[in-house]
C-alpha positions in Angstrom: 87.3 99.6 131.1 85.1 100.4 128.1 87.9 102.4 126.5 90.2 99.4 126.8 87.8 97.2 125.0 87.3 99.7 122.3 91.1 100.0 121.8 91.4 96.3 121.5 88.6 96.1 118.9 90.1 99.0 116.9 93.5 97.3 117.0 92.2 94.0 115.9 90.2 95.6 113.1 93.3 97.5 111.9 95.4 94.3 111.9 92.7 92.3 110.1 92.4 95.0 107.5 96.2 94.9 106.8 96.0 91.1 106.6 93.1 91.1 104.2 94.7 93.6 101.9 98.0 91.7 102.0 96.2 88.4 101.0 94.3 90.2 98.2 97.5 91.8 96.9 99.4 88.5 96.9 96.4 86.7 95.2 96.2 89.4 92.6 99.9 89.2 92.0 99.8 85.4 91.4 96.7 85.6 89.2 98.7 87.6 86.6 97.5 89.1 83.4 95.6 92.4 83.2 94.2 92.1 86.7 97.7 91.9 88.2 98.9 94.9 86.1 95.8 96.9 87.2 95.4 96.1 90.9 98.5 94.5 92.4 100.5 97.7 92.9 97.5 99.6 94.2 96.8 96.9 96.7 100.3 96.8 97.9 100.3 100.6 98.3 97.1 100.4 100.3 98.7 97.7 102.5 101.7 100.0 103.2 99.3 102.8 104.1 97.2 100.6 106.4 100.3 99.3 108.1 101.4 102.9 108.7 98.1 103.7 110.2 98.0 100.6 112.3 101.5 101.2 113.7 100.8 104.8 114.5 97.6 103.8 116.2 99.1 101.0 118.2 102.1 103.1 119.3 99.6 105.9 120.2 97.5 103.6 122.2 100.5 102.2 124.1 101.8 105.7 124.8 98.5 107.4 125.9 96.9 104.4 127.7 99.9 102.9 129.6 99.3 102.3 133.2 
């Protein structure tokens, strides 16, 4: 029971982290100028990394905790 709640919390945190980085990256891209040149690509790379971690975690949770 507790492990199920922890898994849900971790899953939600991972998905929110991906969303926040995506929004920051898009905002930086539209802002333009030096900020865009400096941070936009780094934020999108971070988003891809977080998506990879989230997908691996969710697939792992589904595999190891299926009923």
